[in-house]
N, C-alpha and C positions, 0 to 999 in steps of 0.2 A: 351323332347320337342324340342331339337335342330334340329331335322329333320322335325318338323311340320312347314309348310311354311306360315301359316296364323295367324292372330292375336289371335283368340280364336277357340277352337274346338266346334263342334255342341254339343247339349245336348246328353249325353250318349257316345259321341265319346271318351272323356278322359277315362271313365271307360272301354270301349272296348279296348283302347290302353294299359291300365294297365294290364288287364286280359290277353291279347295276349302276352304282354312282359313277364309276369310271366310264362306263359305256354312255351314260346319259350326258356326261360333260362333253363327250365327243359327238353328241347328237345322233347316236346309233339306235337301231331297232334291236330289241332284246327278246329272245325266246327263252322263257323260264319255266321249266317243268319242275314241280315239287310235289311230292306225295303229301298226304295228310300228316300234319305235325311239322312241316317245313316252315310254317309261318309265312306263306307266300304273300299275303296281303301287306303285312308290314315290311317284308323284305323289299317289296316294290315301292310302297307308298313313302317310306321314310327317306330313301335316297332321292326319290322324285321330288318330294317337298324341299329337300335340301338344295338340289340343283335349281329348282324353281325360285327359291328365295335368293340364291346367289346370282341368278341370271335373269331375274324378272320375268318368269314364266308362270303359267297357270297349269295346275295338274287337273286332268279330267280322268276320273276312274269310272269304268263302266262295266255292266254285267247284264245278262238276260235272265238271271236266276234271282227270284225275289228274296230267298234266304240270304244270298250273298249281299244284297243291298242292305239288309239289316246288319250284317257283319261289318260292312264298310262304315255304317253309322256308328257302331260300337267302337271301332278302332279310331275313327276320327274324334269321337268324344274323349277317348282316353288320351289321344295326342293333345287335345285342347287343354287338358288338365296340366300338361307339362310345358307346352309352348303354344302361345296364342296363334291360332290360324282361323281365318274366316272361311267357313264352309257352307255351301249350298247343296241341298239334296233336291234334284230336279226331276219332275215327272211330266208327262205330256199333258196338254191342256184338257183333254177329254176327262181325265181322272181328277181334275182339280176345279172344273167349272161348277159354279154355284147355281147356275140356271140351266145347265144341260143343253147348250146349243153347239152346233157344228163349227168347224174352223172358219168357213166363209162368213157365217152369221156373226161369229165373234169379231171378225175383222171389221165388218160393217158397223156393228154396235159400238166397237171401240172408237172408230173414226167419228161416228155420229156424236157419241158422248163427249169426246174431246172438242168437237166443234161447238157444242152447246156450252160447255164449261168455258171455253175461250171467249165466246160471245158474251156470256154473263160477266166474265172478268172485265172485258172491254166496257160493257155497260156500266159496271160499278165504278170503273176509273173515270168514265165520262161524267157520271153523276157527281162524283166528288169534284171533278174539275169545274162543272157548271156551277156548283154551290160556291166554290172559291171565287169564280168570276162574278157571280151575283153579288157576293159581299163586296168585292172590289168596285163594281159599278155603282152600288149603293153609296159608296164612299166618294163618288164623283169621278171615277176613272172611266172616261168615255171609250177608250180602247177596249176595256174589259167587256163592255156591253156588246161590242161588235164580235169579239172573240167568243163570248157566250152564245151569241146567235148561231155561229158556225158549229159550236159544240152541240147545241140543241138539235140542229139539223142532222148531225152525225148520230146523235143519240136516238133520234126518231128512226133512222135507218137501221140501227142496231136492234131497236125494239121490234121493228117489222121483221127483221131477219130471225130474231128469237122466236117470234110467233110461228114462223115456218119450221124452225128447227125443233120446237117443242112438240110438233106433230109427228116427228120422226121417232123411230125406235131407238131407245137408249138402254144402257146397262147401269142400273143404280149402284151395283157393287163397284164398278169401275169409276162411276161418278164420284163415289165417296173417296176412292183413291186420290182423285184429282183435287178434291175440295176439302177433305179433312186432314188433320195432322197425323201423318204416318210415322213420325219419328219414334214413337213408343213401339210400334211394330218392329222396326228395324233394330231397335235396341234389344228387344226380346229375341229377334231372329238370330243375332250374332252373339248372344250370351252363351249359347251352346250350339250343338249340331241338332237342328230340328228336322224331323221327318216330314214328308209331304202330308201325311195324315194330321200331324200336329199343326202344320201351317194352315191346312184347310179349315180345321176346327177353330183356330184362333181368328182367322180372317172372317169366317162365317159369323162368329159372335159379334165382330165389329162391323159386319156388312161391307167388308172390303173384298176385292178380287185378289186372292192370294197368289194366283198364277202371274198376274201382271205385276204385282209387287215384287215377286221373285225376279222377274225379268229386269225390273228397275234396279234391284239391289245386287244383281249377280256380277256387275262390272267391278273388277278389281279384287275379286276373292282369290284365296289361295288354292282352294280345292273345290271341285264340283263332282258330285256323285250323280250318275244318270244312267239311263237305259241305252242299249246299243244303238237304237234308231237315231239318237241325237248325233251320232258320228257316222253311221253307215249310210244314212239317207243324205244325199248330197245337198238337196234343197234345205232340209232342216239343219244340216251342219253349217251351212253358210249363215243362216239366221242366228243359230246358236252362238257361233263365234262373234257375230256382231253384237249380240247381247252381252257377251263376255267383255267386249271392248278389246278383243284380241285378234290379231292375224293368225292364220294357221301355224306359222313358224314360231309363235309364242306359246304353243300348247304342247304339253307332255301328255300323251294319251296312254292310259293303262287299261288293258282289256283283261278282265277276269273270265274264267271258264272259256278261254280263248279257243279251245277246240270247237266251240259252237259258232265262231265267227264265219267259217266257210258257209254254213247253211243260212245264217242270218243275212250275210251279204247277198247271197243268191236270191233270198226272199225279197229283200229291199229293191233289187234291180229288176225283178220280173214284172212285166206289164200285162194286164188283163183287161178285157172288155166283154161284158155280158150282152147276150142277145137282147135283154130287156133295156139296156142302156141305148142300144141302137133303135129299138122300138120307140122309146121315149123321144129320141132325137127326131125320128121321122114324124111323130105326132107334133112335136114342137115346131117343126118346119112347116107343117100343114096349116098352122095357125098364124103364120106371119106372111105378110104380103110383100116382103122384100124381094127384089128381082133375083137375088142370089139363091133364094130358097129352092127353086126348081133344080138347079145344078147340084146343090148340096144334097137334096133328097134323092136325086138320081144316083149319085155315087154310093151313098149310105144304104139305099134300098138294094142296090146290086150286091153289096157286101153282105147285107142281111140275108138275102135269098141264097147266096153262096154258102153262108155259114149253116143255114138250116139244111140245105141240100147235102152238104158234106157229112153232117152227122146222121141224117136220115139214111143216106146210102150205106153207112157203116153197119146199120142194124141187120143182123141175121134174123132167122126165124125165132120169134119169142123174145129177142133181145130188148126191144123197147119196153115190154112189160116188166122186165127185170130191173130196169133203172130205178134206183131208190134216191134218198135225199142226199147221199154223198156224191161229190163230183167224181165222175168216171171219165178217164181220158179216151179219146178217139184218135188213134195214131194217124197222122196225115203227112209226115215228113217223107221225102223221097231222096235217094242217094244221088240221082243224076239230073234232077230238075227241081223246080220250085215245088212247094208243098201243095197238097190237094186243094186246100181252101183257096190259095192264091190262084191256082189254075182254074178253079170253078168261078172265081170272081172275074178273072180276065175274060172267061167265056161268056159270062152273063152281062158284063158291062157293055154299054154302048153310049156314046156321047162325044163331047168335044175332046175328052182326054181325062184320065183319072187324076193326074196332077192338077189340071185346071179346076176340076170339080172339087177336089179336096181343098184347094186354095180358097175357093168360094165358100165351102163349108166352114173352114177355119175362120175366115174373115167375118162371116155372118155370125158364127158362134161367139166371137169376141164382142161383136156389137150387142148381141142378145145378153151376154154376160154382164156387160156394162149397164144395160137397161135394168136387169134384175137387181144389180147392186144399187142403182139409183132408187128403184122402187122400194127396196127395203130401207134404205137410208131415210127416205121421205115418209116412211110409215104407211105406204100404200099396201104393203103385204106384211103379214105377221111373221113370216119366215123368209129366209134368204133362199131363193130358188137357185138350184144348181143348173147350169147350162149343159144339157145332155148333148147337144150338137157339137159343142166345143170338145167335150170329152171323147165322143165317138170319132170325130174328125182327126183328133190328135192320135188316137190309137191306130186308125186305119192308115194314116200317113206313116207312122212308125212301122207298121206291119209291112207295108210295101217297100219302104226304104231300108229297113234294117233286118227284115226277116231272113234274109239269105246270108247274113254276116256270120263269120266263125264265132262259135261260142254261144249263139242264140238258137233255141230249138222251138219251132212253131208247133203248137198243139191245140187241139179242140177238146173241150170237155162238156159233158152233159150231166144234168141232174133233174130231179123231179120236185116240183113245188108241193110241199106237204098239204098246203091249204087248198090249192086248185087242182092238184093231181096232174098239172101240166108239165111236160118235159120241155126243157129249154137248154140252150147251150151258151158257151163263151169261147172266145179265142184268147190265146195266151202266148206271149213271147217269153219263154223260159230261159233264164240266164244260167248257162252251164259253167262258166269260168268266173269264180268269185273275184279273182284278181283284177277283173275289169272294174270292180267297185273299190276294193281295198287298196290296190296298188296306188291309185291317185291319192287316197287318204294318207298312206304312209309316206308318200313323197312330200306331201304338203306340211305335215306337222313337224315340230322340232325333233321329237323322238317318240318312240313307242315301246311299251313293255307289254308283251303278250304272255300271260301266265295261266297255267293249268296243271292238273295232275297228269294229263295225257296229251302232251304236244309232240312227243317223238313219234316217228323219225322226223328230225328237224328239217332235213333237206326237202321233204315232201311238204311240210308246212310252208317253207319259204317259197317253193314253186307255186303252190296253190293260191297263196295270198299275195304273191308279188313282192316279196321282201328281198332285199339285196344286202349282202355283207352284214348280216345280223350277228349279234353275239349270242351264243347258245350256252345254256347251263342246265344241268339236271341234278336233282337231289332225290334219292330214294327214301323209303320209310326210315325214319329216325328211331322208331320204337324197337325194343329188344327183339331180335330175330327169333329167339327161342320161344317167344309167346305166340307164334303163328306158324301154320303150315299151309302150303299152297300145293294142291295136287292137280295133275292132269290125269283124269280117270279115263282109261282107254275103252270106254263103251263104244259100240258101233257108231260110226258117224251118222249124225241125225240130219242127213240130206233131206231136202223137201220131198224127193221122190221115194224116200224110205220111211217117212213118218207114219204111214199106215201099216207098215210091216209089223205083225204081232210079235215076232222075235225081237225086233229092235225096241218096240215099246216095253216089252217085258224086261229087257236088259237095262234100259234107262230107268224104268220104274224101280227096279231092284236097287240100283245104285243110289237113287234119291232116298228110297226107304231106309237103306242102311245108314246114310248120312244123317237123316232125321232121328233115327233111333239112337245113334251114338252121340248126338248133340245134347249137352246139358243145358238146355234152354231153347230159345227160338231159332228157327232156320228160315233164311230168306232165299227164295229161289227165283231166278230170272230165266225166262224162256224166249225163243225166237219171236213169238207173237202172243197175243192174248188167247188165241185158239188153242195153242199148245199148252199154255198155262192152265186153261180150263180142263183140257184133256187129262193132264197128269194130276191135277187137283182131284178130279173124279177117281182116278185109279188109286191115289193115295188114301182117299176116304174109305175105299173098299177094304184096305188091308191094315189100317192103323186107327187107333182110338184117339189119336191126337187131333186137335182142332186144325182144320185146314181153311185158311183164308184165301179167297180168290179175288184178285183185282180184275175189274172189267173196264173196257174202253169207254171213254167219255164220261166217267163218273169221278166225283171228288174223292180223293184218297185220304183226307185228313182223318175222318172217322174210322176208316178201315185200319189205317196205320196206328191210331190210338188204341184200338181194340187189340191189335196184334202185340204191341209193345207192353200192354198191360198183362198179357198172358205170359206164361213162363215155360211152355212146352208145346209150341205150335209151329206151323209152317205157313208162310205167305207166298203164294204163287202169283207172279206178275210178268209182264212183258219187259224185255230189256229196253224197248223203245218207249216205255211209259214214263210217268213222272217220278217214279221212285228210284230210277237208275242213277240219278245224279242230283246233287244239290240237296240231298236228304241224308241225314246222319242216323245211324242206328248204333248209339253209343252203349258201352258197357253191356248190360244184360238185355238190351233191346233186341239184339240178335247176336248169336255166338258163331253161327256158321252161315256162309253165303255160298250159294251154288249158281253157276252159270251153265245151263243145260243147252247143249248144241252150240253151234257157231251162228249167232243171230244176224245173218245177213239181212239187210233191208229188202223190201219187196223189189225185185229186179224187173221193173217195168220199162217202158220205152224211154221215159225220162232218164232213168238210171243208165240205160244203154247210151243215151245221147251224151250224158256227162262223161261216160267212159270214152266215147268216140272223141269228144272235145279234148280230153286229157291226152289221149293217144296222139292227136294232132298237134297239141301244144308242147308236149314234152317227149323226149327221146327215151327209149328203153323198151324191153320186152314186157308185155302185159302191163304197161304203165297205167292204162285206163282202169283195168281191174284193180290194180294195187292202190292207186290214188283214190278212186271213187267208191270202192266197195270194201276191200279187205282192211285197209288201215282205219277208215271210219268205224268199221265193225269192231275191230280189236280195241280201238279207243273206247267205244261204248262198253265193251267187256271189262276193260280195266277200270272204267268209272264204276261199274257195278261191283267189282271186287272191293273197291274202296269204301263201300257203304259200312263195312265193319272194320275193326282194329283202328279205332279213332283216338286212342290215347296210349301212353306207355304201359298202363296197367291192364289194357284189354287183352284177352286171350281168345283166340278163335281159329277156325279153319276156313280156308277159301278153296273151293273145288270147282274145276272146269270139267264138266262131264261130257266128253266127246273125244274120240281118238285123234281128231285133227289138232288138238292142242299139244300132243306129245312130241318128243324129240324125233321119234322114229317115223312120224307121219309123212315127212317129206319124201321118203323113198317110195311109199305106197300111194300117196294121194296127190303128189305134184303140187300144183298151185293152190289146191284146196287145203294144204297144210298151213296153219296160221302161226305155228310156234315161232318162226323166224321174224314175225312182225312185232313181237314183244321186245321191249328194250332188253339189252344184255343182262342187266342185273336182275330183271324180273324172270328171264328165262333160267337164270342160275337157281332161282328159288323154286321153280316148278319141278315137282317130283312126279315122274311117270309112275302110274299105279294101275295094276290090273283091277277090274271092278270088284272081284271077290275079296280083294285085300283092303279095300277102303275102310270097311267097318273095323278091322283090326288096327289099322294105322290111326284112325280117329280115336278108338278106345284107348290105345296106348298114349296118345298125345294128351287127351283130356285127363286121363288118370295121372299122368306125370305131373300135371298142374293142379291136381286135387280139385278138379272142377265139378265133380258129381256131388250133389247134395242128396245123400241117402244111398239106396242100392245102386250098384254099378250095373249098367245094362249088359246082358249076355249076348255075345256075338253069334 
């Protein structure tokens, strides 16, 4: 309890901490589901810090939700008030760079700057030594005169080297790191838990590089707060642990919002290469007279022609004209042979051999990359040129060698350039099985805690992420059950094929309208997509005087959310797959009722089918692919949306699932499209099946019993 910063833990929080502590001492992985109010962060962080202190480990807690990052900082600050811990909050270089350069440029600048500073330091030492020897020789020491002559020769060489180095590109911020006193910075850094924004501002005032100072000061800390990519990207993870001064087995990894790890791991493992990268590589090769250039250009040109031909052949009448700025997939996978792009490539290629030419392209790419590095170091170029040949050759090699492996799905996509109106494509190796990324990570580190409000069913999480013999625990809502109601409203199922049915629309609109009228305050409504949110927002505006707020894709929601919560009798319609469905709280009067309309399955495109096929192949069971890849992620999203309200013991509210597929009786009529069984047992027990026409009476009675109406009670 020395790391617990408050007077008393919540109900069940002490038990959770005890169980997590015991599992961590055994080096096990932990799956920890806790509803709002469980205190998941401290339940995981406190025992992790205790075990780390006892066993000389470092705790790394990570999330992909910005609001949770702020919560981690707040909790770490509270802990620091009780028990001293050294904490670093780490973000990527791109968000902390003071001169806004890319990774490769930064590497070259850093190496150049260190070379200059080292040379200046050597020069200063030699100058001091030659003055000492001069004084000794003036006092009659003959040996000192000879030694000084040698030092002067070395000093002349250093001066000449410095003249060359000073023509190279350097980073003045990093130079100050190396030459100025940074003790005050580190004193300030570890006085409290500092955010990346605070570190950036402090370093900027002192003209330091805050990112490099963090890397320098991170070794030996107790706690690191960071983003997912520091652990999920294998290359970054290796560097990150090296900065920590830790081997993987010395790290306790804590993942928050761990239901997102599946998609994040898939994203980090997926490889892409744009047609424009290959174009640039071919142009690059045309400008070099290296003997390997012809072979490299031969293989990359053949792949380029195959890529263009593959997506051009996919266009039906008028399809090319309909391509917009969004990437759109062109299915190319085949069940009984290699994909269409590979077959087209094999047909178009002629030469000594694809492997031979790709080896030439890779070798030449490495040579060119070294030349670009040297040119930037020497100040011959203002920016560090990226070698397109090396990138293109690496991708095509991966495509040919790995494209047919289980769990990888080859796909081509097209888009339109908004500036030139040009249609162009890209090839992609899409990773279907996240455990190919996460399994290795969980095997390497000492122990892992994955926590979320929606991790169940645990066996599916274990399978998908590659966990073995994990400890599982789940805690439901700790708030008074009498303060909430959860309804499964048996409106007609909102299947995609039925969404344009006027009768279905009218039934769904009626249920939403009744819920809004009976809510003493704001209503938050989630739909399968933005299109349906807009559709029902328009229908509600026609029959109600309340303000209807409509979320739209690709727009910032902060202002919309602020306007909504400032209101006291409105509805906000949004997509369940948007940014408001998780990581955002609607506390107290911000929203009293939350509705999930329909079962918001993701868009079931060819990628989704590929993931289902991969899961079917990897795991046993009937409809495993559908359950693992579609149904369970959708229900988790639904549960996340329901958790946007009822955020404290005093909150009173209604949560309604508007679609018959959520009811207990749906299994008999709807088969695998019934989702009631995918909810955890305790949540199913709370779900009350309700006919649509009875919803308004149930809500009226509930809110009346809690004296929630301010003024006239609405008439049903």
